[in-house]
Legacy VTK file of the C-alpha trace (Angstrom):
# vtk DataFile Version 3.0
C-alpha trace
ASCII
DATASET POLYDATA
POINTS 485 float
67.235 99.574 103.375
68.955 99.017 106.714
72.324 97.314 106.486
74.631 95.636 108.978
78.039 97.149 109.673
80.315 95.999 106.843
77.627 93.834 105.229
76.924 93.834 101.504
73.313 94.657 100.782
71.429 91.790 99.100
70.748 92.237 95.414
67.338 93.762 94.716
65.166 93.841 91.626
67.923 95.142 89.352
69.736 92.328 87.636
73.515 92.486 87.909
75.164 92.343 84.488
76.720 88.938 83.821
77.827 87.119 80.708
76.452 83.697 81.709
73.687 82.392 83.935
74.528 81.299 87.456
74.772 77.496 87.691
72.626 75.692 90.213
75.633 74.756 92.335
76.122 78.397 93.322
73.805 80.395 95.547
71.768 82.826 93.443
72.454 86.585 93.502
75.742 86.266 95.361
78.393 88.932 94.774
81.273 86.463 94.595
79.195 84.007 92.572
78.429 86.678 89.979
82.149 87.399 89.693
82.963 83.692 89.382
80.205 83.147 86.839
81.448 86.021 84.716
85.074 84.856 85.010
84.124 81.356 83.828
82.060 82.524 80.866
83.693 85.740 79.695
84.859 85.817 76.076
88.629 85.316 76.016
89.028 87.158 72.736
89.928 90.453 74.326
89.903 93.655 72.347
93.200 94.930 70.888
93.605 97.661 73.520
93.349 95.133 76.357
95.794 92.742 74.714
98.253 95.562 74.010
98.217 96.842 77.599
98.531 93.304 78.963
101.480 92.628 76.677
103.237 95.792 77.817
102.582 94.822 81.437
104.248 91.448 80.880
107.345 93.107 79.378
107.510 95.497 82.314
107.099 92.876 85.029
109.682 90.552 83.469
112.151 93.446 83.637
111.221 94.028 87.279
111.619 90.333 88.148
115.046 90.236 86.511
116.169 93.280 88.477
114.525 92.197 91.733
115.976 88.693 91.691
119.186 89.887 93.316
117.480 91.923 96.022
118.123 90.949 99.628
114.454 90.114 100.221
114.157 87.906 97.140
117.352 86.012 97.889
116.237 85.433 101.462
112.859 84.100 100.312
114.548 81.779 97.791
116.903 80.534 100.478
114.014 80.044 102.887
112.157 77.866 100.420
115.137 75.514 100.297
115.574 72.223 98.522
112.178 70.967 99.673
110.516 73.187 97.094
112.352 71.866 94.038
110.151 71.516 90.966
109.859 72.298 87.249
109.069 76.010 87.250
111.439 78.909 86.648
112.315 81.001 89.683
114.176 84.207 88.894
116.271 83.616 92.014
117.407 80.136 93.061
116.690 76.740 91.501
113.514 75.635 89.776
110.582 75.198 92.135
107.031 73.935 92.403
104.480 76.317 90.871
103.273 77.827 94.147
106.789 78.379 95.448
108.037 79.749 92.118
105.154 82.242 92.345
106.278 83.126 95.889
109.854 83.862 94.814
108.963 85.581 91.559
106.240 87.700 93.147
108.753 88.902 95.700
111.273 89.649 92.948
108.638 91.519 90.936
107.865 93.851 93.837
111.277 93.977 95.543
112.439 97.269 94.011
109.011 98.943 93.882
109.503 99.412 90.146
106.428 97.366 89.206
103.138 98.838 88.036
100.136 100.024 90.038
96.461 99.331 89.322
94.256 102.137 90.633
90.864 100.325 90.737
92.283 97.781 93.185
94.994 99.975 94.728
97.169 96.946 94.029
100.492 96.098 92.483
98.356 93.844 90.339
100.866 92.568 87.804
103.426 91.617 90.480
100.895 89.117 91.806
99.127 88.040 88.613
102.024 87.334 86.273
104.207 85.285 88.681
101.196 83.128 89.566
99.995 82.685 85.982
103.480 82.028 84.569
104.118 79.268 87.093
100.871 77.449 86.328
101.237 78.010 82.587
104.757 76.603 82.626
103.647 73.513 84.517
100.725 72.949 82.142
102.469 74.007 78.908
99.881 76.706 78.187
99.960 79.469 75.590
100.770 83.122 75.970
97.233 83.915 74.841
95.858 81.928 77.785
98.084 83.924 80.137
96.914 87.237 78.661
93.283 86.142 78.925
93.586 85.125 82.579
95.536 88.312 83.314
92.732 90.518 81.964
90.144 88.508 83.924
92.215 88.760 87.106
92.572 92.524 86.771
88.805 92.827 86.426
88.230 90.702 89.529
90.594 92.937 91.485
88.803 96.018 90.161
85.366 94.749 91.180
86.492 93.751 94.671
88.161 97.153 94.841
84.844 98.816 94.036
83.330 96.933 96.936
85.960 97.859 99.539
88.040 100.852 98.490
89.338 103.285 99.425
88.474 102.593 103.067
90.096 99.152 103.163
93.405 100.698 102.103
93.008 103.692 104.421
92.645 101.351 107.394
96.154 100.041 106.703
95.513 96.912 104.684
97.975 96.336 101.828
95.493 95.685 99.036
98.160 93.939 96.933
98.168 91.084 99.428
94.423 91.076 100.149
92.415 92.055 97.081
95.356 90.951 94.921
95.367 87.420 96.324
91.616 86.882 95.891
91.434 88.304 92.369
94.508 86.381 91.262
93.111 83.126 92.642
90.151 83.621 90.315
92.539 84.339 87.437
94.514 81.153 88.147
91.296 79.135 88.157
90.329 80.726 84.832
93.743 79.773 83.421
93.111 76.171 84.479
89.717 76.289 82.694
87.789 75.578 85.873
84.031 76.091 85.970
82.212 78.824 87.869
81.793 76.737 91.029
85.523 76.030 91.168
86.476 79.647 90.450
84.221 80.683 93.323
85.897 78.065 95.493
89.366 79.370 94.601
88.362 82.913 95.562
86.726 81.661 98.741
89.861 79.737 99.730
92.059 82.748 98.968
89.838 84.993 101.092
90.859 82.869 104.099
94.539 83.267 103.182
94.645 86.981 102.354
96.225 89.513 104.707
99.017 92.050 105.028
99.530 95.380 106.796
101.011 98.539 105.317
103.041 98.740 108.539
105.488 96.571 106.588
106.217 99.342 104.058
109.940 100.022 104.127
110.802 96.464 105.206
111.578 93.208 103.379
108.061 91.935 104.121
106.479 94.571 101.854
107.673 92.918 98.613
107.066 89.521 100.195
103.376 90.460 100.292
103.211 90.186 96.489
104.957 86.822 96.639
102.641 85.511 99.344
99.586 86.663 97.378
100.827 84.933 94.211
101.650 81.782 96.191
98.217 81.731 97.826
96.494 82.286 94.488
98.207 79.280 92.893
97.546 77.115 95.921
93.899 78.197 96.155
93.290 77.398 92.481
94.881 73.970 92.774
92.874 73.181 95.918
89.685 74.245 94.187
90.612 72.090 91.191
91.013 69.144 93.567
87.523 69.651 94.955
87.954 71.835 98.040
84.885 74.032 98.483
84.367 76.974 100.825
81.616 79.360 101.769
79.669 80.439 98.683
79.656 84.121 99.693
83.096 84.714 101.213
83.265 88.453 100.540
79.875 89.746 101.669
77.570 89.246 104.642
78.267 88.623 108.341
81.887 87.546 108.926
82.576 88.002 105.222
85.857 89.438 104.035
84.406 92.930 103.593
82.882 93.048 107.074
86.092 91.841 108.694
88.317 94.257 106.764
86.239 97.439 106.896
84.915 99.623 109.692
81.687 100.428 107.895
79.478 99.151 105.094
81.023 98.379 101.716
79.472 99.441 98.446
76.412 97.537 97.309
76.868 94.579 94.950
74.934 96.501 92.291
77.478 99.325 92.441
80.484 97.021 92.497
79.238 94.893 89.608
77.647 97.562 87.423
78.623 97.089 83.780
80.361 93.753 84.357
80.954 92.224 80.932
80.489 95.506 79.054
84.032 96.835 79.412
87.265 95.928 81.179
89.177 97.983 83.712
92.375 97.319 81.784
90.834 99.371 78.956
89.078 102.081 80.954
91.630 102.584 83.755
94.803 100.935 82.476
97.904 100.592 84.615
100.534 102.933 85.981
103.815 101.691 84.529
106.496 103.230 86.696
109.452 105.229 85.480
110.763 105.753 89.045
111.634 102.801 91.356
109.747 104.041 94.396
106.289 104.281 95.947
103.725 105.518 93.402
102.413 108.090 95.904
105.595 110.077 95.202
105.370 110.020 91.416
103.218 113.081 90.724
105.590 115.201 92.778
108.587 113.657 91.013
106.981 114.203 87.600
106.457 117.851 88.562
110.044 118.373 89.714
111.463 116.746 86.584
109.199 118.826 84.353
110.018 122.141 86.071
113.724 121.363 86.136
113.780 120.683 82.405
111.345 123.394 81.324
113.091 126.213 83.214
116.693 124.917 83.247
116.723 125.217 87.045
120.111 124.968 88.732
119.575 122.661 91.748
122.194 124.588 93.746
120.000 127.707 93.504
116.948 126.037 95.042
115.973 126.979 98.583
112.789 124.917 98.818
110.640 122.373 97.050
107.018 122.470 98.202
104.387 119.877 97.344
100.886 118.913 98.470
99.881 115.252 98.462
96.892 113.289 99.798
97.118 112.313 103.468
97.007 108.640 102.554
100.034 109.048 100.285
101.889 110.910 103.027
101.323 107.985 105.395
102.947 105.684 102.845
105.854 108.134 102.363
106.715 108.345 106.023
110.521 108.131 106.007
111.764 111.720 105.813
115.222 110.665 107.047
115.638 107.218 105.479
118.358 104.959 106.828
118.122 102.138 104.266
117.352 101.614 100.605
114.024 100.013 101.592
113.019 103.147 103.513
114.262 105.428 100.738
111.670 103.929 98.368
109.064 105.321 100.763
110.722 108.681 101.308
109.412 111.615 99.284
112.145 113.855 100.638
114.847 111.501 99.373
113.313 110.740 95.981
112.437 114.403 95.351
115.972 115.529 96.201
117.441 112.963 93.820
115.170 114.058 90.957
115.911 117.721 91.696
119.657 117.128 91.388
119.678 114.539 88.602
116.429 114.928 86.695
115.674 111.260 87.276
115.678 108.475 89.883
117.445 105.253 88.993
117.884 101.866 90.608
121.485 102.825 91.358
120.216 105.614 93.623
118.402 103.171 95.892
121.441 101.668 97.608
122.923 102.072 101.102
125.675 104.255 99.603
123.146 106.377 97.735
121.019 106.884 100.836
124.123 107.917 102.822
125.241 110.512 100.226
126.075 113.639 102.316
124.914 116.094 99.643
121.498 114.445 99.340
121.048 114.173 103.099
121.914 117.836 103.540
119.101 118.795 101.158
116.342 116.561 102.567
114.924 119.308 104.864
114.396 121.599 101.854
111.569 119.374 100.643
108.390 120.597 102.342
105.374 118.301 102.259
101.827 119.449 102.982
98.760 117.206 102.901
95.130 117.372 101.917
92.249 115.001 102.477
91.722 113.693 98.973
91.436 110.496 96.962
94.934 109.174 96.321
93.887 108.081 92.843
92.277 111.317 91.638
94.238 114.193 93.171
96.176 116.689 91.039
99.448 117.273 92.919
100.837 120.840 92.911
104.607 121.203 93.225
106.575 124.441 93.578
110.307 125.128 93.313
111.602 128.320 94.920
115.059 129.649 94.063
117.481 131.864 95.965
116.724 134.889 93.756
113.044 134.782 94.736
111.667 133.136 91.608
108.925 130.513 91.958
108.147 127.788 89.444
104.979 125.750 89.853
103.124 122.944 88.098
100.172 120.687 88.934
100.340 117.062 87.799
97.077 115.241 87.236
97.948 112.470 84.759
101.029 110.498 85.713
103.684 109.577 83.183
103.178 105.883 82.584
99.396 106.037 83.017
96.785 105.385 80.360
96.472 109.147 79.837
100.222 109.650 79.392
101.834 106.290 78.580
105.529 105.611 78.458
106.989 105.527 74.976
108.522 102.434 73.415
111.918 104.055 74.001
111.051 104.525 77.687
110.052 100.871 78.030
113.211 99.665 76.339
115.366 101.976 78.478
113.740 100.588 81.610
114.317 97.005 80.446
117.975 97.777 79.835
118.345 99.502 83.215
116.822 96.489 84.961
119.165 94.064 83.185
122.111 96.348 83.916
121.157 96.326 87.587
120.959 92.515 87.505
124.357 92.176 85.828
123.052 90.826 82.526
122.991 93.987 80.420
124.545 92.111 77.492
121.341 90.054 77.274
118.828 92.847 77.703
117.601 92.831 74.108
117.085 89.073 74.279
115.189 89.399 77.567
113.053 92.202 76.133
112.314 90.304 72.920
111.361 87.113 74.774
109.017 88.980 77.116
107.480 90.832 74.164
106.937 87.555 72.336
105.347 85.703 75.240
101.702 86.668 74.465
101.973 85.114 70.988
103.734 81.921 72.118
101.826 78.689 71.533
103.662 77.165 74.495
105.204 79.424 77.125
107.854 76.910 78.185
110.432 77.631 75.434
110.098 81.349 76.161
110.716 80.827 79.877
113.647 78.540 79.106
115.089 81.304 76.941
114.657 83.811 79.763
116.391 81.452 82.174
119.346 81.133 79.813
119.514 84.878 79.175
119.693 85.831 82.843
121.749 82.841 83.987
125.119 84.676 84.083
123.700 87.077 86.676
121.872 84.438 88.692
123.231 82.678 91.725
121.380 79.442 91.116
122.681 75.912 91.032
120.372 74.950 88.185
118.113 76.708 85.693
LINES 1 486
485 0 1 2 3 4 5 6 7 8 9 10 11 12 13 14 15 16 17 18 19 20 21 22 23 24 25 26 27 28 29 30 31 32 33 34 35 36 37 38 39 40 41 42 43 44 45 46 47 48 49 50 51 52 53 54 55 56 57 58 59 60 61 62 63 64 65 66 67 68 69 70 71 72 73 74 75 76 77 78 79 80 81 82 83 84 85 86 87 88 89 90 91 92 93 94 95 96 97 98 99 100 101 102 103 104 105 106 107 108 109 110 111 112 113 114 115 116 117 118 119 120 121 122 123 124 125 126 127 128 129 130 131 132 133 134 135 136 137 138 139 140 141 142 143 144 145 146 147 148 149 150 151 152 153 154 155 156 157 158 159 160 161 162 163 164 165 166 167 168 169 170 171 172 173 174 175 176 177 178 179 180 181 182 183 184 185 186 187 188 189 190 191 192 193 194 195 196 197 198 199 200 201 202 203 204 205 206 207 208 209 210 211 212 213 214 215 216 217 218 219 220 221 222 223 224 225 226 227 228 229 230 231 232 233 234 235 236 237 238 239 240 241 242 243 244 245 246 247 248 249 250 251 252 253 254 255 256 257 258 259 260 261 262 263 264 265 266 267 268 269 270 271 272 273 274 275 276 277 278 279 280 281 282 283 284 285 286 287 288 289 290 291 292 293 294 295 296 297 298 299 300 301 302 303 304 305 306 307 308 309 310 311 312 313 314 315 316 317 318 319 320 321 322 323 324 325 326 327 328 329 330 331 332 333 334 335 336 337 338 339 340 341 342 343 344 345 346 347 348 349 350 351 352 353 354 355 356 357 358 359 360 361 362 363 364 365 366 367 368 369 370 371 372 373 374 375 376 377 378 379 380 381 382 383 384 385 386 387 388 389 390 391 392 393 394 395 396 397 398 399 400 401 402 403 404 405 406 407 408 409 410 411 412 413 414 415 416 417 418 419 420 421 422 423 424 425 426 427 428 429 430 431 432 433 434 435 436 437 438 439 440 441 442 443 444 445 446 447 448 449 450 451 452 453 454 455 456 457 458 459 460 461 462 463 464 465 466 467 468 469 470 471 472 473 474 475 476 477 478 479 480 481 482 483 484
C-alpha cells in the first residue's frame, strides 16, 4: 500500500488489540484514539513486577530531585517562576507552586544531574517527566500512591507505543524524545490520574502534541534538564485543559501534518506494528528501566561498566594504562561530543572525562561533576588516552566492547551487553540505598537520607500522598533555600 512521507498507514482488516471499545466521540481506527481508549479502560491492578519496578523508580527519582534541587539550572527555573506561581504543591527548589509550575521545577531537578533513569522503548528519561507531573496533580487532588503508580505504568506504555511509531529515526534526527514523546505520553498519564474518559485523554495527548519540542543541540547546557521540566509542565497543563473541555484534532500523531510526519523524514511504523499486543503486557515488565549508577549520559554507561569491571577483575593500576579503547554506536557518540569538557554540564556528556574518572577511581560520583573536578590537571592530562570508535548500530541493542592496554603490553577486554541497573542486571537494594544517601549528601541533608528513602519507598502504599510529600519537604528543608515549605 502506497504511503505518504511520514504518514501512518490506515488500519486494515486486522483489529488492533484494545481493552475497551472505542466510544462514538472518537474517530474509529485512529492510532491516538486506540491509545486513549486503552489508557481509559486498562485494568489498574498492575501485576507485582510492574508495581515493584514503578516503586523502585519513584525511590530513585525522589533521590534525583533532592540532589538536583540545588543545581544551577533548577534554581534558575525556580527563580524564573517567581511569586506569581505560588500554590499548594511541593517544589524541591523554591516555595510551593501551582501544579504545572511545581512539575516544571521538579522535572528540571529530576533531570539536572543526569542521574535519572532511561526508558529504552521511548528513548526518554521517562520518570523525570512522569513522576513530577503526577505528584503535583496527586498532591493537589489528595490522591493515593496506588493511583500514581497506576498512571505511571500507563504513561510508560503510552511513551513506548509512540516510541514504536517514531523511533529510532525521530531521535537520530536530533529531537530530544524526553521532551517530545515524553510530554505526549505523560499528558495521557495525567489524564488517566484525573480519571478522565477516553475522549478527554485523547484531547490531552492532542494538546500536548502541539506543545512538544526540544533539540538535542541543548545537551551540555542548562536547557537540557529544563526539557524534562517543560514536558512535565505541558503534560499537567494539557490534562487540565482537556478536563475543562478543550478538544483538539482526533488524530494528532498520524496523517498529513501529524506529529509523526512533522518530526520524521520518512514514514513511521504502521499503527498495527506500534499497537501490537496493547493490553497483553506492559513495557515496564518486558523492557523495564535503566536505573543509573553513574550521573552522566546513559550512552557512556556500557563503556563505564566495562572499565569498572576490568579494573576490579584484573586489579589494573591506572598509572600503568596507556590507552582505553571503546566502540559505541554513532548516535551515542553524537550525544557524547565533549572530549575536552569545560563545565560540569559538558562533562556529563563527555565519555573521555567519565571514562578517565572511572579508570582512576572505579566509580563516578556526583562530586566528580563540578567545575573543580572538570579542571583537575591529572584527569585532563589523561583525556587523550581514551580512544572512541563508532559503529552504525541501534543505541539500545549494541554490545559495547572496551579494551584497556597497559604499558607492559597486556590487553584486557570485555563486551557489555546488559547494563548494570537494567532489567537484566538490576541494582541491588544496597546500591539503591547508597545512591539515595549520595544524593542527600550532595544536597546537604545526609542526616535525613533514611527518612527521605523511607518516605519515597512508602509512597506507593499511601492512601493520601500529601502527608508523604509534607514529610519529604520537612526532611529536605535544612538543605533547601526556600522561604516556605
